[in-house]
MDAnalysis code that builds the backbone (N, CA, C; Angstrom):
import MDAnalysis as mda
import numpy as np

u = mda.Universe.empty(717, n_residues=239, atom_resindex=np.repeat(np.arange(239), 3), trajectory=True)
u.add_TopologyAttr("name", ["N", "CA", "C"] * 239)
u.add_TopologyAttr("resid", np.arange(1, 240))
u.add_TopologyAttr("resname", ["UNK", "UNK", "UNK", "UNK", "UNK", "UNK", "UNK", "UNK", "UNK", "UNK", "UNK", "UNK", "UNK", "UNK", "UNK", "UNK", "UNK", "UNK", "UNK", "UNK", "UNK", "UNK", "UNK", "UNK", "UNK", "UNK", "UNK", "UNK", "UNK", "UNK", "UNK", "UNK", "UNK", "UNK", "UNK", "UNK", "UNK", "UNK", "UNK", "UNK", "UNK", "UNK", "UNK", "UNK", "UNK", "UNK", "UNK", "UNK", "UNK", "UNK", "UNK", "UNK", "UNK", "UNK", "UNK", "UNK", "UNK", "UNK", "UNK", "UNK", "UNK", "UNK", "UNK", "UNK", "UNK", "UNK", "UNK", "UNK", "UNK", "UNK", "UNK", "UNK", "UNK", "UNK", "UNK", "UNK", "UNK", "UNK", "UNK", "UNK", "UNK", "UNK", "UNK", "UNK", "UNK", "UNK", "UNK", "UNK", "UNK", "UNK", "UNK", "UNK", "UNK", "UNK", "UNK", "UNK", "UNK", "UNK", "UNK", "UNK", "UNK", "UNK", "UNK", "UNK", "UNK", "UNK", "UNK", "UNK", "UNK", "UNK", "UNK", "UNK", "UNK", "UNK", "UNK", "UNK", "UNK", "UNK", "UNK", "UNK", "UNK", "UNK", "UNK", "UNK", "UNK", "UNK", "UNK", "UNK", "UNK", "UNK", "UNK", "UNK", "UNK", "UNK", "UNK", "UNK", "UNK", "UNK", "UNK", "UNK", "UNK", "UNK", "UNK", "UNK", "UNK", "UNK", "UNK", "UNK", "UNK", "UNK", "UNK", "UNK", "UNK", "UNK", "UNK", "UNK", "UNK", "UNK", "UNK", "UNK", "UNK", "UNK", "UNK", "UNK", "UNK", "UNK", "UNK", "UNK", "UNK", "UNK", "UNK", "UNK", "UNK", "UNK", "UNK", "UNK", "UNK", "UNK", "UNK", "UNK", "UNK", "UNK", "UNK", "UNK", "UNK", "UNK", "UNK", "UNK", "UNK", "UNK", "UNK", "UNK", "UNK", "UNK", "UNK", "UNK", "UNK", "UNK", "UNK", "UNK", "UNK", "UNK", "UNK", "UNK", "UNK", "UNK", "UNK", "UNK", "UNK", "UNK", "UNK", "UNK", "UNK", "UNK", "UNK", "UNK", "UNK", "UNK", "UNK", "UNK", "UNK", "UNK", "UNK", "UNK", "UNK", "UNK", "UNK", "UNK", "UNK", "UNK", "UNK", "UNK", "UNK", "UNK", "UNK", "UNK", "UNK", "UNK", "UNK"])
u.atoms.positions = np.array([
    [-4.221, -0.396, -20.692],
    [-2.885, -0.065, -20.199],
    [-2.428, -1.124, -19.198],
    [-1.338, -1.774, -19.494],
    [-0.822, -2.810, -18.620],
    [-0.079, -2.196, -17.436],
    [-0.320, -2.705, -16.214],
    [0.411, -2.181, -15.061],
    [1.882, -2.541, -15.132],
    [2.697, -1.730, -14.503],
    [4.133, -1.983, -14.466],
    [4.424, -3.252, -13.680],
    [5.373, -4.047, -14.174],
    [5.781, -5.253, -13.465],
    [6.421, -4.869, -12.138],
    [5.940, -5.473, -11.066],
    [6.519, -5.246, -9.744],
    [7.299, -6.482, -9.327],
    [8.581, -6.283, -9.068],
    [9.453, -7.363, -8.611],
    [9.491, -7.324, -7.083],
    [9.032, -8.405, -6.463],
    [8.775, -8.406, -5.025],
    [9.730, -9.355, -4.300],
    [10.256, -8.887, -3.188],
    [10.955, -9.744, -2.232],
    [9.973, -10.112, -1.134],
    [9.733, -11.414, -0.937],
    [8.812, -11.897, 0.081],
    [9.617, -12.477, 1.240],
    [9.438, -11.889, 2.422],
    [10.195, -12.314, 3.606],
    [9.206, -12.793, 4.661],
    [9.183, -14.099, 4.890],
    [8.204, -14.713, 5.792],
    [8.780, -16.035, 6.295],
    [8.772, -16.237, 7.617],
    [9.361, -17.446, 8.170],
    [8.416, -18.644, 8.175],
    [7.108, -18.406, 8.088],
    [6.141, -19.490, 8.028],
    [6.116, -20.036, 6.599],
    [6.649, -21.250, 6.408],
    [6.816, -21.777, 5.053],
    [5.494, -21.930, 4.317],
    [4.469, -22.436, 4.996],
    [3.178, -22.647, 4.348],
    [2.523, -21.312, 3.965],
    [2.586, -20.349, 4.876],
    [2.016, -19.036, 4.575],
    [2.779, -18.386, 3.433],
    [4.101, -18.506, 3.457],
    [4.915, -17.908, 2.392],
    [4.577, -18.542, 1.043],
    [4.411, -19.849, 1.021],
    [4.071, -20.539, -0.213],
    [2.702, -20.097, -0.718],
    [1.720, -20.038, 0.188],
    [0.379, -19.621, -0.212],
    [0.349, -18.209, -0.739],
    [1.092, -17.322, -0.075],
    [1.129, -15.926, -0.506],
    [1.826, -15.801, -1.853],
    [2.893, -16.560, -2.033],
    [3.621, -16.526, -3.292],
    [2.745, -16.993, -4.451],
    [1.998, -18.065, -4.214],
    [1.110, -18.581, -5.259],
    [0.010, -17.569, -5.570],
    [-0.604, -17.011, -4.516],
    [-1.723, -16.073, -4.727],
    [-1.265, -14.815, -5.450],
    [-0.148, -14.224, -5.022],
    [0.334, -13.007, -5.673],
    [0.800, -13.299, -7.094],
    [1.285, -14.516, -7.317],
    [1.717, -14.896, -8.653],
    [0.588, -14.968, -9.658],
    [-0.659, -15.005, -9.159],
    [-1.816, -15.029, -10.041],
    [-2.202, -13.638, -10.535],
    [-1.630, -12.608, -9.916],
    [-1.949, -11.233, -10.295],
    [-1.121, -10.800, -11.499],
    [-1.731, -10.058, -12.424],
    [-0.952, -9.585, -13.577],
    [0.138, -8.622, -13.145],
    [1.314, -8.824, -13.724],
    [2.447, -7.902, -13.525],
    [2.966, -7.877, -12.097],
    [2.711, -8.936, -11.326],
    [3.352, -9.105, -10.023],
    [4.233, -10.348, -10.089],
    [5.438, -10.230, -9.598],
    [6.339, -11.383, -9.635],
    [7.151, -11.448, -8.344],
    [7.079, -12.595, -7.660],
    [7.946, -12.837, -6.507],
    [9.293, -13.282, -7.064],
    [10.276, -12.407, -7.022],
    [11.576, -12.726, -7.617],
    [12.567, -13.266, -6.600],
    [12.252, -13.115, -5.311],
    [13.148, -13.620, -4.268],
    [12.349, -13.857, -2.997],
    [12.755, -14.860, -2.231],
    [12.102, -15.184, -0.968],
    [13.158, -15.385, 0.110],
    [12.776, -15.085, 1.344],
    [13.665, -15.290, 2.485],
    [12.822, -15.657, 3.688],
    [13.394, -16.423, 4.609],
    [12.676, -16.814, 5.817],
    [13.219, -16.117, 7.056],
    [14.208, -15.249, 6.885],
    [14.726, -14.480, 8.018],
    [15.277, -13.156, 7.516],
    [15.471, -12.235, 8.449],
    [15.912, -10.900, 8.088],
    [17.309, -10.841, 7.519],
    [18.189, -11.669, 8.042],
    [19.568, -11.646, 7.569],
    [19.657, -11.991, 6.081],
    [18.917, -13.016, 5.677],
    [18.907, -13.400, 4.260],
    [18.309, -12.288, 3.407],
    [17.247, -11.670, 3.904],
    [16.601, -10.591, 3.164],
    [17.560, -9.433, 2.931],
    [18.329, -9.085, 3.941],
    [19.280, -7.981, 3.833],
    [20.316, -8.258, 2.749],
    [20.768, -9.497, 2.679],
    [21.734, -9.858, 1.645],
    [21.101, -9.810, 0.260],
    [19.862, -10.263, 0.156],
    [19.200, -10.315, -1.142],
    [19.010, -8.935, -1.758],
    [18.687, -7.934, -0.938],
    [18.405, -6.612, -1.512],
    [19.645, -6.002, -2.160],
    [20.816, -6.512, -1.832],
    [22.046, -5.997, -2.433],
    [22.366, -6.667, -3.759],
    [21.669, -7.783, -4.065],
    [22.037, -8.562, -5.247],
    [20.890, -8.802, -6.218],
    [19.666, -8.486, -5.818],
    [18.499, -8.756, -6.658],
    [17.810, -7.436, -6.998],
    [17.411, -7.279, -8.254],
    [16.698, -6.075, -8.678],
    [15.259, -6.161, -8.185],
    [14.852, -5.222, -7.325],
    [13.557, -5.273, -6.664],
    [12.814, -3.950, -6.792],
    [11.480, -4.053, -6.724],
    [10.646, -2.862, -6.686],
    [10.004, -2.652, -5.322],
    [9.883, -3.721, -4.534],
    [9.237, -3.614, -3.227],
    [9.598, -4.829, -2.383],
    [9.647, -4.642, -1.071],
    [9.873, -5.745, -0.137],
    [8.642, -5.916, 0.736],
    [8.143, -7.149, 0.804],
    [6.992, -7.504, 1.641],
    [7.533, -8.305, 2.806],
    [7.448, -7.739, 4.009],
    [8.250, -8.208, 5.134],
    [7.392, -8.529, 6.350],
    [7.488, -9.762, 6.831],
    [6.821, -10.144, 8.082],
    [7.555, -9.490, 9.245],
    [6.797, -8.935, 10.182],
    [7.442, -8.262, 11.311],
    [7.988, -9.255, 12.332],
    [7.385, -10.455, 12.416],
    [7.780, -11.426, 13.432],
    [8.783, -12.435, 12.937],
    [9.915, -11.970, 12.434],
    [10.924, -12.863, 11.882],
    [11.866, -13.372, 12.971],
    [12.422, -14.556, 12.787],
    [13.449, -15.041, 13.727],
    [14.740, -14.245, 13.555],
    [15.639, -14.381, 14.490],
    [16.923, -13.683, 14.392],
    [16.791, -12.220, 14.759],
    [17.178, -11.328, 13.857],
    [17.189, -9.903, 14.167],
    [15.784, -9.301, 14.180],
    [14.793, -10.025, 13.641],
    [13.419, -9.526, 13.649],
    [13.114, -8.621, 12.475],
    [11.821, -8.419, 12.236],
    [11.389, -7.666, 11.069],
    [11.717, -6.192, 11.118],
    [11.642, -5.576, 12.304],
    [11.898, -4.135, 12.398],
    [13.354, -3.816, 12.096],
    [14.259, -4.576, 12.682],
    [15.682, -4.347, 12.426],
    [16.027, -4.714, 10.983],
    [15.402, -5.756, 10.454],
    [15.624, -6.115, 9.049],
    [15.193, -4.977, 8.145],
    [14.044, -4.380, 8.443],
    [13.565, -3.238, 7.670],
    [14.570, -2.090, 7.723],
    [15.069, -1.801, 8.913],
    [16.021, -0.702, 9.074],
    [17.275, -0.932, 8.215],
    [17.796, -2.152, 8.251],
    [19.018, -2.433, 7.503],
    [18.771, -2.502, 6.001],
    [17.596, -2.973, 5.603],
    [17.244, -2.964, 4.182],
    [17.208, -1.528, 3.666],
    [16.599, -0.619, 4.443],
    [16.508, 0.775, 4.018],
    [17.888, 1.447, 4.008],
    [18.786, 0.996, 4.872],
    [20.137, 1.530, 4.856],
    [20.854, 1.149, 3.560],
    [20.616, -0.081, 3.100],
    [21.268, -0.552, 1.878],
    [20.567, -0.048, 0.620],
    [19.230, 0.004, 0.674],
    [18.444, 0.428, -0.479],
    [17.404, 1.459, -0.020],
    [17.806, 2.711, 0.161],
    [16.897, 3.722, 0.730],
    [15.613, 3.923, -0.055],
    [15.649, 3.681, -1.359],
    [14.476, 3.946, -2.191],
    [13.591, 2.718, -2.383],
    [13.934, 1.604, -1.759],
    [13.126, 0.402, -1.886],
    [11.973, 0.456, -0.880],
    [10.718, 0.496, -1.342],
    [9.588, 0.537, -0.401],
    [9.484, -0.781, 0.375],
    [9.137, -0.676, 1.642],
    [8.961, -1.859, 2.495],
    [7.549, -1.850, 3.061],
    [6.812, -2.920, 2.778],
    [5.472, -3.112, 3.320],
    [5.541, -4.193, 4.384],
    [5.107, -3.859, 5.593],
    [5.173, -4.783, 6.728],
    [3.878, -5.588, 6.835],
    [4.020, -6.891, 7.070],
    [2.894, -7.768, 7.354],
    [2.974, -8.222, 8.811],
    [1.827, -8.286, 9.470],
    [1.807, -8.766, 10.851],
    [0.492, -9.482, 11.127],
    [0.506, -10.375, 12.103],
    [-0.686, -11.165, 12.428],
    [-1.657, -10.412, 13.318],
    [-1.167, -9.465, 14.106],
    [-2.005, -8.774, 15.073],
    [-1.790, -7.272, 14.974],
    [-2.859, -6.510, 15.159],
    [-2.741, -5.055, 15.197],
    [-2.013, -4.642, 16.467],
    [-0.880, -4.011, 16.321],
    [-0.072, -3.590, 17.465],
    [0.315, -2.128, 17.286],
    [-0.558, -1.207, 17.688],
    [-0.278, 0.219, 17.478],
    [1.053, 0.670, 18.065],
    [1.516, 0.005, 19.127],
    [2.775, 0.415, 19.735],
    [3.968, 0.206, 18.808],
    [3.793, -0.627, 17.767],
    [4.888, -0.872, 16.831],
    [5.028, 0.220, 15.782],
    [3.982, 1.013, 15.593],
    [3.952, 1.911, 14.457],
    [5.114, 2.903, 14.467],
    [5.361, 3.531, 15.622],
    [6.455, 4.493, 15.699],
    [7.782, 3.836, 15.354],
    [7.995, 2.611, 15.859],
    [9.253, 1.899, 15.576],
    [9.359, 1.552, 14.090],
    [8.232, 1.198, 13.472],
    [8.253, 0.878, 12.045],
    [8.582, 2.111, 11.217],
    [8.007, 3.256, 11.586],
    [8.303, 4.494, 10.860],
    [9.768, 4.860, 11.032],
    [10.271, 4.720, 12.235],
    [11.689, 4.982, 12.484],
    [12.570, 4.102, 11.600],
    [12.136, 2.843, 11.414],
    [12.917, 1.890, 10.621],
    [12.804, 2.151, 9.127],
    [11.838, 2.990, 8.719],
    [11.724, 3.355, 7.311],
    [10.609, 2.676, 6.552],
    [9.747, 1.907, 7.237],
    [8.640, 1.234, 6.547],
    [7.672, 2.255, 5.976],
    [7.120, 1.939, 4.796],
    [6.120, 2.808, 4.179],
    [4.704, 2.284, 4.357],
    [4.550, 1.087, 4.914],
    [3.213, 0.535, 5.042],
    [3.143, -0.597, 6.033],
    [1.901, -0.915, 6.420],
    [1.647, -1.874, 7.487],
    [0.292, -2.504, 7.209],
    [0.246, -3.838, 7.045],
    [-1.001, -4.545, 6.769],
    [-1.131, -5.753, 7.688],
    [-2.367, -6.098, 8.009],
    [-2.634, -7.331, 8.734],
    [-2.672, -8.502, 7.768],
    [-2.239, -9.665, 8.233],
    [-2.200, -10.837, 7.365],
    [-3.594, -11.299, 6.958],
    [-4.602, -10.895, 7.677],
    [-5.949, -11.329, 7.362],
    [-6.662, -10.506, 6.307],
    [-5.993, -9.512, 5.730],
    [-6.663, -8.665, 4.745],
    [-6.931, -9.441, 3.460],
    [-7.876, -8.947, 2.674],
    [-8.184, -9.572, 1.395],
    [-6.990, -9.439, 0.451],
    [-6.844, -10.434, -0.415],
    [-5.732, -10.412, -1.363],
    [-5.774, -9.168, -2.241],
    [-6.977, -8.760, -2.625],
    [-7.124, -7.562, -3.471],
    [-6.581, -6.329, -2.763],
    [-6.829, -6.241, -1.453],
    [-6.336, -5.098, -0.686],
    [-4.814, -5.124, -0.580],
    [-4.254, -6.314, -0.383],
    [-2.795, -6.428, -0.321],
    [-2.163, -6.012, -1.647],
    [-2.767, -6.407, -2.747],
    [-2.256, -6.002, -4.062],
    [-2.323, -4.488, -4.207],
    [-3.432, -3.877, -3.760],
    [-3.543, -2.420, -3.789],
    [-2.434, -1.772, -2.963],
    [-2.170, -2.346, -1.793],
    [-1.134, -1.794, -0.930],
    [0.230, -1.871, -1.611],
    [0.526, -3.008, -2.225],
    [1.813, -3.172, -2.911],
    [1.957, -2.166, -4.050],
    [0.913, -2.040, -4.855],
    [0.984, -1.121, -5.986],
    [1.033, 0.341, -5.525],
    [0.354, 0.636, -4.425],
    [0.382, 2.005, -3.898],
    [1.779, 2.382, -3.428],
    [2.437, 1.477, -2.697],
    [3.799, 1.752, -2.256],
    [4.736, 1.914, -3.441],
    [4.565, 1.061, -4.448],
    [5.421, 1.148, -5.635],
    [5.209, 2.461, -6.375],
    [3.995, 3.032, -6.236],
    [3.686, 4.310, -6.891],
    [4.100, 5.511, -6.049],
    [4.698, 5.259, -4.874],
    [5.185, 6.351, -4.045],
    [4.307, 6.726, -2.883],
    [3.258, 5.931, -2.618],
    [2.342, 6.231, -1.523],
    [2.747, 5.479, -0.252],
    [2.061, 5.805, 0.835],
    [2.129, 5.018, 2.058],
    [0.829, 4.229, 2.182],
    [0.870, 3.139, 2.924],
    [-0.342, 2.345, 3.129],
    [-0.339, 1.818, 4.566],
    [-1.209, 2.367, 5.399],
    [-1.308, 1.957, 6.792],
    [-2.739, 1.505, 7.068],
    [-2.902, 0.401, 7.764],
    [-4.253, -0.052, 8.066],
    [-4.906, 0.914, 9.058],
    [-6.176, 0.698, 9.351],
    [-6.945, 1.666, 10.141],
    [-6.335, 1.903, 11.507],
    [-5.930, 0.827, 12.200],
    [-5.334, 0.988, 13.525],
    [-4.039, 1.784, 13.450],
    [-3.238, 1.513, 12.420],
    [-1.978, 2.229, 12.265],
    [-2.207, 3.695, 11.959],
    [-3.184, 3.964, 11.100],
    [-3.485, 5.350, 10.751],
    [-3.897, 6.156, 11.973],
    [-4.742, 5.569, 12.822],
    [-5.155, 6.262, 14.044],
    [-3.962, 6.541, 14.943],
    [-3.036, 5.591, 15.021],
    [-1.845, 5.788, 15.853],
    [-0.981, 6.918, 15.298],
    [-0.809, 6.954, 13.972],
    [-0.007, 8.009, 13.358],
    [-0.648, 9.367, 13.591],
    [-1.974, 9.418, 13.434],
    [-2.676, 10.682, 13.645],
    [-2.538, 11.143, 15.092],
    [-2.618, 10.191, 16.019],
    [-2.487, 10.546, 17.428],
    [-1.072, 11.035, 17.741],
    [-0.079, 10.413, 17.085],
    [1.313, 10.757, 17.357],
    [1.712, 12.083, 16.720],
    [1.274, 12.286, 15.461],
    [1.757, 13.429, 14.711],
    [0.744, 14.545, 14.567],
    [-0.486, 14.329, 15.059],
    [-1.482, 15.385, 15.017],
    [-1.985, 15.708, 13.640],
    [-2.055, 14.697, 12.744],
    [-2.552, 14.932, 11.392],
    [-4.053, 15.135, 11.405],
    [-4.542, 15.896, 10.451],
    [-5.966, 16.177, 10.328],
    [-6.624, 15.084, 9.510],
    [-7.523, 14.312, 10.129],
    [-8.150, 13.190, 9.447],
    [-8.908, 13.658, 8.202],
    [-9.519, 14.825, 8.269],
    [-10.299, 15.291, 7.133],
    [-9.438, 15.530, 5.903],
    [-8.160, 15.860, 6.127],
    [-7.306, 16.166, 4.986],
    [-6.903, 14.932, 4.211],
    [-7.060, 13.739, 4.821],
    [-6.656, 12.519, 4.139],
    [-7.464, 12.320, 2.877],
    [-8.756, 12.671, 2.922],
    [-9.613, 12.430, 1.767],
    [-9.810, 13.683, 0.926],
    [-8.995, 14.709, 1.161],
    [-9.135, 15.931, 0.375],
    [-8.772, 15.655, -1.073],
    [-9.617, 16.023, -1.992],
    [-9.416, 15.726, -3.401],
    [-8.530, 16.776, -4.051],
    [-7.638, 16.338, -4.936],
    [-6.814, 17.311, -5.650],
    [-7.647, 18.082, -6.656],
    [-7.244, 19.287, -6.955],
    [-7.946, 20.114, -7.935],
    [-7.132, 20.115, -9.226],
    [-7.647, 19.510, -10.290],
    [-6.903, 19.483, -11.548],
    [-6.624, 20.899, -12.040],
    [-5.394, 21.135, -12.476],
    [-5.007, 22.481, -12.873],
    [-5.161, 22.715, -14.369],
    [-5.250, 21.637, -15.154],
    [-5.266, 21.833, -16.600],
    [-6.413, 21.109, -17.286],
    [-7.425, 20.710, -16.514],
    [-8.562, 20.039, -17.107],
    [-8.268, 18.638, -17.596],
    [-7.166, 18.046, -17.157],
    [-6.754, 16.738, -17.655],
    [-7.345, 15.590, -16.852],
    [-8.079, 15.874, -15.810],
    [-8.658, 14.822, -14.976],
    [-9.977, 14.371, -15.597],
    [-10.069, 13.113, -16.059],
    [-11.299, 12.658, -16.707],
    [-12.377, 12.248, -15.715],
    [-12.045, 12.189, -14.424],
    [-12.991, 11.687, -13.430],
    [-13.840, 12.808, -12.853],
    [-15.099, 12.502, -12.607],
    [-15.967, 13.454, -11.915],
    [-15.635, 13.459, -10.437],
    [-16.181, 14.429, -9.710],
    [-15.966, 14.510, -8.267],
    [-16.451, 13.234, -7.579],
    [-17.621, 12.738, -7.984],
    [-18.155, 11.518, -7.377],
    [-17.262, 10.318, -7.686],
    [-16.749, 10.247, -8.899],
    [-15.870, 9.133, -9.256],
    [-14.578, 9.186, -8.460],
    [-14.071, 10.387, -8.211],
    [-12.882, 10.517, -7.366],
    [-13.178, 10.034, -5.943],
    [-14.322, 10.426, -5.418],
    [-14.708, 9.989, -4.072],
    [-14.769, 8.466, -3.990],
    [-15.384, 7.865, -4.989],
    [-15.514, 6.401, -4.997],
    [-14.148, 5.737, -5.146],
    [-13.302, 6.280, -6.001],
    [-11.990, 5.677, -6.200],
    [-11.124, 5.787, -4.950],
    [-11.255, 6.866, -4.198],
    [-10.539, 6.977, -2.924],
    [-10.972, 5.878, -1.964],
    [-12.254, 5.579, -1.937],
    [-12.755, 4.523, -1.057],
    [-12.331, 3.147, -1.558],
    [-12.282, 2.973, -2.872],
    [-11.743, 1.735, -3.438],
    [-10.292, 1.554, -3.006],
    [-9.528, 2.655, -3.011],
    [-8.121, 2.607, -2.602],
    [-7.962, 2.199, -1.142],
    [-8.988, 2.436, -0.336],
    [-8.949, 2.027, 1.069],
    [-9.363, 0.568, 1.244],
    [-9.682, -0.098, 0.141],
    [-10.049, -1.499, 0.197],
    [-11.519, -1.763, 0.469],
    [-12.354, -0.747, 0.335],
    [-13.781, -0.905, 0.625],
    [-14.494, -1.599, -0.533],
    [-15.496, -2.409, -0.197],
    [-16.304, -3.088, -1.190],
    [-17.395, -2.150, -1.706],
    [-18.068, -2.556, -2.782],
    [-19.151, -1.728, -3.311],
    [-20.247, -1.467, -2.278],
    [-20.728, -2.488, -1.536],
    [-21.737, -2.213, -0.511],
    [-21.242, -1.248, 0.570],
    [-19.967, -1.369, 0.959],
    [-19.418, -0.456, 1.970],
    [-19.342, 0.965, 1.442],
    [-18.966, 1.107, 0.167],
    [-18.921, 2.434, -0.443],
    [-20.328, 3.022, -0.528],
    [-21.282, 2.183, -0.928],
    [-22.670, 2.643, -1.038],
    [-23.186, 3.138, 0.302],
    [-22.866, 2.403, 1.369],
    [-23.324, 2.797, 2.704],
    [-22.691, 4.115, 3.135],
    [-21.414, 4.284, 2.848],
    [-20.724, 5.509, 3.274],
    [-21.207, 6.732, 2.504],
    [-21.521, 6.544, 1.221],
    [-21.923, 7.680, 0.387],
    [-23.437, 7.829, 0.279],
    [-24.174, 6.919, 0.921],
    [-25.641, 6.975, 0.911],
    [-26.202, 6.872, -0.508],
    [-25.640, 5.943, -1.275],
    [-26.148, 5.674, -2.614],
    [-26.341, 4.176, -2.767],
    [-27.002, 3.758, -3.837],
    [-27.259, 2.341, -4.062],
    [-25.987, 1.624, -4.500],
    [-25.880, 0.339, -4.140],
    [-24.717, -0.446, -4.539],
    [-24.616, -0.542, -6.050],
    [-25.763, -0.625, -6.716],
    [-25.753, -0.657, -8.179],
    [-25.185, 0.613, -8.773],
    [-25.443, 1.734, -8.120],
    [-24.893, 3.009, -8.582],
    [-23.371, 3.012, -8.469],
    [-22.882, 2.421, -7.391],
    [-21.424, 2.318, -7.223],
    [-20.825, 1.499, -8.362],
    [-21.476, 0.386, -8.709],
    [-20.975, -0.459, -9.799],
    [-20.907, 0.315, -11.117],
    [-21.926, 1.130, -11.371],
    [-21.933, 1.938, -12.591],
    [-20.762, 2.914, -12.598],
    [-20.525, 3.563, -11.443],
    [-19.408, 4.503, -11.354],
    [-18.070, 3.792, -11.534],
    [-17.915, 2.627, -10.905],
    [-16.654, 1.884, -11.024],
    [-16.419, 1.498, -12.488],
    [-17.472, 1.051, -13.169],
    [-17.344, 0.706, -14.590],
    [-16.890, 1.927, -15.386],
    [-17.463, 3.088, -15.081],
    [-17.082, 4.312, -15.786],
    [-15.624, 4.678, -15.506],
    [-15.201, 4.483, -14.275],
    [-13.812, 4.783, -13.903],
    [-12.852, 3.899, -14.698],
    [-13.141, 2.599, -14.760],
    [-12.278, 1.670, -15.501],
    [-12.208, 2.068, -16.977],
    [-13.343, 2.453, -17.524],
    [-13.385, 2.851, -18.933],
    [-12.564, 4.119, -19.170],
    [-12.729, 5.116, -18.310],
    [-12.032, 6.390, -18.499],
    [-10.517, 6.242, -18.334],
    [-10.108, 5.385, -17.412],
    [-8.672, 5.218, -17.156],
    [-8.050, 4.135, -18.032],
    [-8.891, 3.449, -18.807],
    [-8.440, 2.411, -19.740],
    [-7.677, 1.308, -19.024],
    [-8.299, 0.795, -17.950],
    [-7.703, -0.281, -17.173],
    [-8.722, -1.406, -17.027],
    [-8.237, -2.559, -16.546],
    [-9.094, -3.726, -16.512],
    [-9.702, -4.065, -15.175],
    [-9.165, -3.494, -14.073],
    [-9.722, -3.822, -12.771],
    [-9.502, -2.676, -11.790],
    [-10.035, -2.849, -10.574],
    [-10.005, -1.791, -9.560],
    [-8.578, -1.479, -9.119],
    [-7.756, -2.512, -8.980],
    [-6.374, -2.310, -8.551],
    [-5.623, -1.445, -9.548],
    [-5.760, -1.761, -10.833],
    [-5.102, -0.967, -11.862],
    [-5.638, 0.460, -11.883],
    [-6.933, 0.615, -11.610],
    [-7.528, 1.952, -11.600],
    [-6.907, 2.826, -10.519],
    [-6.765, 2.276, -9.315],
    [-6.171, 3.037, -8.213],
    [-4.729, 3.393, -8.533],
    [-3.969, 2.408, -9.027],
    [-2.569, 2.658, -9.355],
    [-2.432, 3.736, -10.417],
    [-3.235, 3.627, -11.484],
    [-3.170, 4.613, -12.570],
    [-3.555, 6.001, -12.075],
    [-4.579, 6.078, -11.232],
    [-5.039, 7.375, -10.730],
    [-3.994, 8.033, -9.835],
    [-3.311, 7.234, -9.017],
    [-2.253, 7.781, -8.161],
    [-1.095, 8.274, -9.013],
    [-0.695, 7.466, -9.995],
    [0.436, 7.845, -10.845],
    [0.139, 9.116, -11.648],
    [-1.130, 9.292, -12.047],
    [-1.521, 10.478, -12.822],
    [-1.956, 11.633, -11.922],
    [-1.840, 11.420, -10.587],
    [-2.190, 12.444, -9.589],
    [-3.653, 12.877, -9.714],
    [-4.511, 11.914, -10.037],
    [-5.943, 12.186, -10.077],
    [-6.562, 12.049, -8.697],
    [-5.952, 11.202, -7.862],
    [-6.343, 11.085, -6.462],
    [-5.069, 11.052, -5.640],
    [-5.124, 11.461, -4.375],
    [-3.938, 11.368, -3.531],
    [-3.690, 9.933, -3.128],
    [-2.426, 9.525, -2.934],
    [-2.148, 8.188, -2.427],
    [-2.767, 7.995, -1.053],
    [-3.067, 6.743, -0.648],
    [-3.588, 6.507, 0.697],
    [-2.649, 7.076, 1.752],
    [-3.232, 7.793, 2.698],
    [-2.479, 8.374, 3.817],
    [-1.482, 9.431, 3.369],
    [-1.684, 10.026, 2.179],
    [-0.769, 11.060, 1.711],
    [-0.713, 12.226, 2.677],
    [-1.822, 12.516, 3.350],
    [-1.851, 13.641, 4.278],
    [-0.925, 13.431, 5.466],
    [-0.522, 12.173, 5.700],
    [0.353, 11.888, 6.834],
    [1.822, 11.942, 6.447],
    [2.116, 12.054, 5.142],
    [3.485, 11.907, 4.674],
    [4.426, 12.921, 5.295],
    [4.036, 14.202, 5.326],
    [4.927, 15.230, 5.844],
    [5.303, 14.965, 7.290],
    [4.314, 14.582, 8.091],
    [4.588, 14.320, 9.497],
    [5.513, 13.127, 9.662],
    [5.278, 12.079, 8.883],
    [6.123, 10.892, 8.970],
    [7.542, 11.219, 8.549],
    [7.698, 11.999, 7.463],
    [9.037, 12.355, 7.006],
    [9.765, 13.221, 8.028],
    [9.032, 14.133, 8.682],
    [9.678, 14.949, 9.725],
    [10.172, 14.067, 10.854],
    [9.326, 13.083, 11.231],
    [9.681, 12.224, 12.338],
    [10.903, 11.376, 12.019],
    [10.964, 10.894, 10.750],
    [12.046, 9.991, 10.379],
    [13.283, 10.722, 9.872],
    [13.241, 12.070, 9.923],
    [14.412, 12.854, 9.553],
    [14.671, 12.953, 8.078],
    [13.593, 12.799, 7.246],
    [13.770, 12.828, 5.795],
    [13.523, 14.195, 5.199],
    [13.099, 15.156, 6.019],
    [12.824, 16.493, 5.462],
    [13.574, 17.540, 6.241],
])
């Protein structure tokens, strides 16, 4: 099963970083950078004229800045997901980003595979917040950390994944490597590889990113930070 093509707006003022990111994301199947901007004002204009599935936005933009750019982008295109990129973890920004309508927050130093997962998760309707951001949201809104990893209960027997495979896929969705998953679940790394292979086979996909996206779309696992969605929507006045 081929993943859906994601049309991405890349907004980054650092020309070299923007070029590198554009080249790297362009190597991923079904990802396409269809527009680029180096400031918020240009990005705001582009969202009105270019067909997009997601905006990848640097928070430290010149001019009006990334937060205000995000706010105005969401005003023009309320259903366009915005994923924020930043160089440093700044928990104090999280509330302002949620107010502005951002659905996700990633550090620039994350692995490319994790960034692709974040992009596909947002496109599938999920939120994606890094660990520091998640802790800030939980502290602000009083979300129950245990509920984040609560597994859905299939109602019609249509879920092909076992409980263990769901657990592993949730950890894959968080960007964890096989050794990290093995350590958390107290199993061998080789066992994790066997489970991941089984997951790919059952979902008829070619890699881990596609597996997470397919599982979220089929509601086999909850999107990352789904347990925080209600609180975030209440805060931002969406419910």
